[in-house]
N, C-alpha and C positions, 0 to 999 in steps of 0.2 A: 544858259538855264539858271543860274543863280537868281537872276533878276524875274524869272517868270516864279522861282518858287518864294521870292521876297514879296511877290503880289500878293493882294489882299485875300484872294481866295484860298491862297495855301496857308496864311496865318488863320484863317476862319476854320480850317480844317485841321489845324495843329489846336486851335483852343477847342475842339469839338473832342478831343480824344481825351481818355482818362488819365488823370495824373495821381496814381498811387503813390503811396509812402514807401512801400517795399520796391516796388517797380513801376516806372511810369513809362506809359507807351508815348505819351506827349514829349517826354524828353529825347526819344529817339528821333522824333521826325522834327523837333524844333531844333536840333543840332545839324541836320542836315545842310541846310542852307550856309552856316558858317563854314562849316568842313569843305564844302564845293569851292568855298573861295581859294582853298590851296591846292585845287585840281590841277591848274596849271603847273605848278611846280613838280607835283608827281609825274605827269604827262611829259615835262622837260625832262627829268632825271631818267624816265623810262626811254623815251626817245634818243637821249642822248648817249645813253649807256646801250642801247641796241644798235645803233648807228656805228659808234666807234667799236663795239664788241663785234660787229659782223666783218668788219673792215681787219680787224685783229684776226679773226678766226680763219679768215680766207687767207691771210698770210701764213698764219699756224698750220694750215691743211697743206697749204703749197710746199711749206718747207719740209714737212712729214713726209709728204708724197714723194719728193724730188730727194730727200736726204741730203740736202743742202750741207756741204761740210763744213765744220765749225758751228754754224746756226744751229743744226739740227739738236745737238746736245743741249745747247741753250734752252730751246724750245721746250725740249722733252722735261727738263728740270722746272722750267716755269710751269709748264701745264700740270705737270704732277704736283707742285707746291698748290698751286691755285685749285686744284681739284682735293686737295688732302687737307685744307683749312675752311672755317666756316668763313661764309661772306662776310660776317660781322667783324671778325678780325681782319681781314682784308681791307675792310672800310676804316678801320682805326688804323692800319698801317700806312694806309694812304693819305687819311687826314694828318698824322703826326710825321711820318715819313717823308713825305715829298717837301715840307717846309725845311727840314732838317738838310734834306739834298740841295735844295735851294741855297740855304746859308752857308753850306759847305763850297758852293760854286762860287758865291759872292766873296767868300774869304778866300779863295785859291786863285780867283781869277780877276779880283778887284772890281767885280759886277756891281750894279746897283738895284737889282730887283727889289721892287717893293712886294715882299712875300705876304706881308701883312695885309695887304689889300686883294689878295686873291681870295675871290669868294669861295665858301665850302662846298657850294655846289660842284665845282671843279674837280676836288678830290673826291667827292660821291662818285660822279660819273667816270671817274679814273677806274675806281675799285669796281663798279659794275661792269663797266666795258670788258676789263681784264678777266673777270670771274664768268662773263658770258662767254668769251672768246674762247675759254679752257674747254667748255661744254660744247659748244656749238662748232668748233673746229672738227670735232669728230663726226658731226652731222654733215657738214660740208664733204669731207674727206669722203665718206662712205657715198655721198650723191656724186661725187665726181669720178669716184670707182663704177659708180652704175652707169655712166653714160656710155652709149654704144661706141665700142672701138671701132667700128666700122665708118661710123663719120669722122673719128679722128683721123684714121687711114686716108680717108677721102679729102679732108683739108691738107694733109701734109703731101698728098699727091698734086695738090693745087699750087704747091710751093709756100704756103702760109708759114710764118715763123711760129715758135713755140707761145709768145705772147698772143699773136693774132689768134691762135687756135683756143687759147684760153678765153680770149674775150670773144671770140664770134661763135665757138662751138661748145666748149666744155662748161664755161659758167652760164650761159643762158640755159641748157639741158640740165646742168645741176640744181639751177634755181627752181626749176618746175618739181623736180623730186623733193628738195630739201624744203620748201614752203610750209608743208603742213606742220612739220616738226620746228620749224621757225616761229611759227605761230604761236604754237604752245610754249615755247621759251619766250617769246615777248610777254605772254599773259603771266609767267611765273617771274619775269622781270618787274612787272608792273606791281605784283604783290611784295616784291623783295624790296621795293624802295621804301616800303614801311621802316626800314632800319635805319634811313637817313637822319632820322631824328637824333640818333646817337652821336652825329657830326654837327648836332646843332642846327639843323635844318628844319624848318617848320612846313613840313608837307602835310597830307591830310591826317595821318596818324597821329603826328605830333599834335596838330590842332584838336583831335579828339581828345588827347590826353591833357592838352589845356583846359577843354571846356569840362571835362571830368573832375578836374582840380579845382574848379570854382564851387560845384555844388555837390561834390562827391558821387555823382551820377555816372561812374566809371562804365559800368555795364552798359547800360543804355547808350552812351557815348560810342563804345566799341561796337555796338549793334548797328548804328549809324554810319560807321566807317566801313563795316563790313558789307553793309547793303551797297554802299557807293562802290567799293572794289569788285563786287559781285556784277553791277551792272556794266561797269567799264569792262571788264572780262567778257561779258556778253557781247559788248558792243565790239570788241578786238577779235574776237572768235567769228561773228558775223563777217567782219571786213576781211578776215582771213579766208573765209569762204568764197568770198566775191574774187578775192585776189585768185585763189585756186581754179576758179572757173573761167578766168580770163586768160591764165597761163598754160591752162590744160591743153594739151596737143592732142588734137582729133585724131581718132583711129582711121585705119583703112577703110573700115566699113562707112563710118562717118563723111569721108570725103567722097566716097562712091555715090553715098545717098545725095550730098550736096552736088556733084556733078550732074545727075541725073536731073534734078531739079531747075539745074541752069538750063 
């Protein structure tokens, strides 16, 4: 997309826009190709945080549902802390805290981990993943509780183990229920990645700030990045609806109609 925007037609379009002293429409659209160069970083943070967050959320939900001894109180405290503190604070704790922990392990066990070579993206994804897990775990827990108990009993009667019931019955059905909420969470995480600039990561919002610092057109640059975030959110929402349609379980009436056509 960036190559398309960098083409001659787009530059001609930008040059035709008004360039006022107080507010420049040209500056809004002129910044979009440069900001889009950091779109892969933003998407990487989003995908990394959502994937690891989803796995953690599933683990948190299962621990809470089964009241696993020893682990459950720890999970409850961790989730309460993550919900009760701002994501920006969690990002800073991850950015500064993980290196301190690794240094302590180096000193205690004689390890030689190259902490300074760990990219800041790793710390940001860790913070976003835990923050997402704290909220998504309740969505997954509610979805698991909404699974038809009759299907679970049928799986038990077939001799399935607990892990098999989760893999083959509970998780697939819960995924259908939880998908709409998870898509909304993904959109929220996409917008939340704008905080990563506090950890020295140059994503789209940071790029907009850099451009604004060059000519002090901060307002125009922030409009540019807002338009891009808006467009990305629309694409994610469209993709989410597509996934919902694919995962939707047909009703008995639809199955009957399909059988009649056959």
